[in-house]
C-alpha positions in Angstrom: 0.0 0.0 0.0 1.3 3.5 -0.9 1.4 5.9 2.0 -1.0 8.8 1.6 1.8 11.4 1.9 3.6 9.8 -1.1 0.3 9.7 -3.1 -0.4 13.3 -2.3 3.1 14.3 -3.4 2.6 12.5 -6.7 -0.7 14.3 -7.3 0.9 17.7 -6.5 3.9 17.0 -8.9 1.5 15.9 -11.7 -0.5 19.1 -11.2 2.6 21.2 -11.3 3.8 19.5 -14.5 0.5 20.4 -16.2 0.7 24.0 -15.3 2.0 26.4 -18.0 5.6 27.3 -17.3 6.6 30.9 -17.7 10.0 32.3 -18.2 10.5 36.1 -18.0 13.5 37.7 -19.7 14.3 40.9 -18.0 17.2 42.8 -16.3 19.6 44.9 -18.2 18.0 45.0 -21.6 17.2 41.6 -23.2 16.8 43.1 -26.7 20.4 44.3 -26.7 21.2 40.8 -28.1 19.4 38.4 -30.4 17.2 36.4 -28.0 15.1 34.8 -30.7 17.1 31.5 -30.8 16.9 31.3 -27.0 13.2 32.0 -27.0 12.8 29.2 -29.6 14.6 26.8 -27.3 12.3 27.8 -24.4 9.2 27.4 -26.5 10.4 23.9 -27.7 10.7 23.0 -24.1 7.1 24.0 -23.4 7.7 27.3 -21.7 5.6 30.4 -22.2 8.0 33.4 -22.6 7.6 37.0 -21.6 10.2 39.6 -22.6 10.4 42.8 -20.6 12.2 45.6 -22.5 12.6 49.3 -22.2 11.7 49.5 -25.9 14.9 51.2 -27.1 15.9 48.3 -29.4 13.8 46.4 -32.0 13.5 42.7 -31.7 15.8 40.5 -33.8 14.1 39.0 -36.9 13.6 35.6 -35.3 12.0 37.1 -32.2 9.9 39.4 -34.3 8.6 36.4 -36.2 7.8 34.7 -32.8 6.0 37.8 -31.5 3.9 37.9 -34.7 3.0 34.2 -34.8 3.2 32.7 -31.3 0.6 33.8 -28.7 2.8 32.4 -25.9 5.7 34.8 -26.6 4.8 38.2 -25.3 6.6 41.6 -25.2 6.1 44.0 -22.3 7.5 47.5 -22.8 8.5 49.6 -19.8 9.7 52.9 -21.2 12.5 54.8 -19.4 13.1 57.5 -22.0 11.0 59.9 -24.1 10.9 57.6 -27.1 11.0 54.0 -28.0 12.1 52.2 -31.2 9.6 52.9 -34.0 9.3 49.2 -34.7 8.8 47.9 -31.2 5.3 49.2 -30.6 3.8 46.9 -33.2 5.0 43.9 -31.2 4.1 45.2 -27.7 1.5 43.2 -25.8 1.6 45.4 -22.7 3.1 48.5 -21.4 4.3 48.8 -17.8 5.1 52.0 -15.9 6.3 52.8 -12.4 4.4 55.7 -10.8 5.7 58.3 -8.4 3.0 60.5 -7.0 5.2 63.6 -7.6 5.6 62.9 -11.3 2.3 62.0 -13.0 0.8 63.6 -16.1 -2.7 64.7 -15.1 -4.0 64.1 -18.7 -3.2 60.4 -19.0 -2.2 59.4 -15.5 1.1 58.0 -16.6 4.6 59.1 -15.3 6.4 62.1 -16.6 9.7 60.5 -15.8 10.8 56.9 -15.1 12.5 56.5 -11.8 15.6 58.7 -12.0 16.2 58.4 -15.7 16.6 61.7 -17.5 14.2 62.5 -20.3 13.5 65.4 -22.6 9.8 65.8 -21.8 8.1 62.7 -20.5 8.6 59.0 -20.9 7.2 57.4 -24.1 3.6 56.5 -24.3 1.8 53.5 -25.9 0.6 54.2 -29.5 -2.8 55.7 -30.1 -5.5 53.1 -29.8 -3.5 50.9 -27.4 -6.0 49.4 -24.9 -5.8 50.9 -21.4 -6.5 47.4 -20.1 -3.0 46.4 -21.5 -1.3 49.1 -19.4 0.1 48.2 -16.0 1.1 50.8 -13.4 3.1 50.0 -10.4 3.8 52.2 -7.4 7.4 53.4 -7.1 9.2 52.2 -3.9 10.7 55.3 -2.4 11.9 53.6 0.8 9.6 55.2 3.2 6.1 54.1 4.3 4.4 57.5 3.7 5.9 58.0 0.2 5.0 54.4 -0.7 1.4 54.9 0.5 1.1 58.1 -1.6 2.4 56.2 -4.7 0.0 53.4 -4.2 -2.9 55.8 -3.8 -1.8 57.6 -7.0 -1.7 54.3 -8.8 -5.2 53.4 -7.6 -6.6 56.9 -8.7 -4.9 56.7 -12.1 -6.1 53.1 -12.7 -9.7 54.0 -11.8 -9.7 57.1 -14.0 -8.0 55.6 -17.0 -8.7 51.9 -16.9 -5.1 50.8 -16.2 -4.2 47.7 -14.2 -2.4 48.2 -10.9 0.5 45.9 -10.2 2.6 45.5 -7.1 6.1 44.2 -6.3 5.0 41.3 -4.1 8.6 40.6 -3.0 8.8 44.0 -1.4 5.5 43.5 0.5 6.7 40.2 1.9 10.1 41.6 2.8 12.3 39.9 0.2 14.9 42.4 -1.2 
């Protein structure tokens, strides 16, 4: 007879194996190099792939093809400068911004600047007609409870007014650096 603990463990492992696996390419700037071949390897292994980019570089041809044809390869643009590459917006599935309550454009509820990055006017915006439901806003972590609360409130207000989705940095809420 199989002990119930072992059986339960087998059931849990089987459930985990059936779950979609997601790999997120981020940090630095993934589109600085041709990531298309790597994304192909991940997809062949059964992973869903999300690439987070600042939008300055266009995707390599292999990645561009994947973004056009594979619904499980997605591109998230998180602009840090006043403009993004002209070709990148056609591949963007989502836009993501970090909001500081002291730097929000009252017209569209998006940030004027991105963190401490210098910009000529304001950070790049999604193209006209881009769905507000595909725009994520996250409160900026400024290191103090009052400032963080103001940023969270600003996100909530902007999301309610413009239809954006509020995201949070869960690792910071649970105390993981």
